[in-house]
C-alpha positions, 0 to 999 in steps of 0.5 A: 500500500502506498504511503500517505502523503501530507499536504504541507510536507517539504516539497523537495522530494516532489520537485525532484520527482517532477523534474524526472517525469511529467506526470498527471494525477495517479488516481482515477477518483473524480475528486482529483479532476475539476468538477466542472462546477467549481466555486467562482468569484461572485459578480459585483452586482450580486447581493451577499444573501444571493451569493450565500444561497447560490454557493450552498446550492452548488456545494450540495450539487457537487458534493452529492454527485462527486462524493456522496453518490459514489462513496459510503459515508465519504466524511464519516459521521457527517452527512451532506447537509452538515458538510455543506453547512461547514463549507458554505459562506455565511451571512449573520445579521445582528442579534437584536435582542442581545444588541438592545440589551447591551445598549447598542453603540459602536463598542457593541458592534453597531454599524460594524461588519466583520469579513472572514476569509479562510485558508488554503484547502480550508473552508469558512468553518475554520473561523466559526469559533472566532466568529461565534465568540466575537458575536457574543462580544459584539452582538450588534455586528454583522458577520460575513464569511466567503468561500474562496474559489476552488474550495469546498467542492473537490480538490481537483477544483484547485487545479485551475484556480488563480490568485486573482479569483481569490482577490476578486472574492475578497474585494467582493466581500468588502464591497458587499456590505450595505450602507448601514455598515460604516466600519469593516474589520476583515479577519483572515486565517493563513492564506485568508490573512495574506488576501485581506492584506493584499486587498487593503493594499490595493484599496488604501483609501477605503476609510471603512476598514478600521482594523485587520486581524491576521491569524497564522498569516501566510506571508511566506511559505515555510519551505525554501523550495516554494519558489519552484511551485509556479513552475513545477505545476506544469509537470506535476499536479499535486503537492500531496494526495491524502484522504479527503474525508475531513468535512471542513477541508481538503486533504489534498492540495494541487501544485497549482494552488501552492504556486498561486499562493507563492505568487500571492505572497510576493509583495510581502516577501520583497517588501513592496507592500505599502505600510499599513496605517490601520490597527493590526492584530496578528497571531502566530506560532513560533513553530509554524511548519506551514508558513514562515513565522519570522516573516510575520514578525518582520511585517508587524514590526516594519510595515504596521505604522498604526498606534494600536497593534498587537502580536500574540507570539506562541513560543514553542521550541523554535525561533526564540525572539531574543535572536531576531529583530523585534519591536514593541507590542509583541505578547509572548505566550508559552505554547505548552499546556499540560492539561490539554496535552499541548506541546506547541501550537501548530499552524492549524491550531490557532482558530479553534476552541478546545471544545470544538466538536470537530477539531477540539480536544475531544473532537471527531477529526484527528490530524494524523497525516504525518504518519506514513506507517499504518500502525503508527497512523492508527495509534495516532487516530485511536490513542487516548494519551496522544499529545498535540503539536506541530509537525516539527515534533514528530522526530522527538515524539514516540511514534504514533503519539503525536496529533497535529494540533487543531485547537488552541488551548489559549483560545479564550485569552486570545479572544479577550485580547482580540476583543479589546483590540477591536474596541480600541480600533473602533474607538479610533474610528469614532474619534475620526472626523466624519467622512 
């Protein structure tokens, strides 16, 4: 049986293989080919509610025809309606009862819109815990989440996607807020964070954007071979193919998507992206194995000029900031949490509460894709005393005992700091002269 390959492993061996032979997809499964009905960037004249409705319909159609009609329980215990709910964009209006109870006002989110952008191979569900906890704090606010083109359906739909499609979707998301929304705070996870920064850089003069929240921001890939992906995609279709039974994301990633991500990060890597004059809240793990955490520190310290900014740095085994140029407003938090058996924070851990029923401490989905050995993989899936952390720990952990972290033991404290940042950012906006 062929080994399982994880989607964010080092690209080196794959690049060598691509140089030796031009290959297509080695699997006949239809999910590895474009569905013919991929999610696209919405047209600018479409209302956000129509966008949500039409996207949900398309997801249901593709998942039904490409997965549920051909496989028995393709996502385990999750049925098609549950998977569509997790992967679909969302539009959540203010909670009128709670809003009235708080006395309304900007500090409780009145006239505020939060736009949420997920990461590469992910879905809006990966920001659902952040959304729900912020909604409790800001009940008068509106929350919108988009589904990036190529996502939500089958991994094969990432073969043809372009970064312009992603940027167009983020642009649409910002512009789709109605006239009642006077203040917008985009929240991006991983590639979503990269995108909201690129969108702000392009629109600069939009005074509605009062702050930005970047979680595990993908400002540069961790792999030093990432620069080859725009070229390798012409001879090799996949960075990695793994099981695609996760209800909230793909298990496989197209080389094309990796190439487009690399091109998307170029202004961050070469320093050409303009300085940000709005508040920025950034969270990242020192041990992140998907993106370069030090690139996030450099961006925060060199490119964010606003008087209000906050970086939570989850310190694990690598990249002690004593050895790297840094600035003020960096909040260093120890990653380890003995109670939750967390050794450090994985890239995938930041946005989820430990109580999340899918990815939390007792969640139904376990990330064990870093184990190629069948017995080790099964031990990781079934083990009761496994630890949670990033993949850099695999060499030091007893085989089969490490699950990649998919929840943040510090989540409640992170949300408290995030909420304080939002209030401060909106306070600055309130003090500005009327436009």
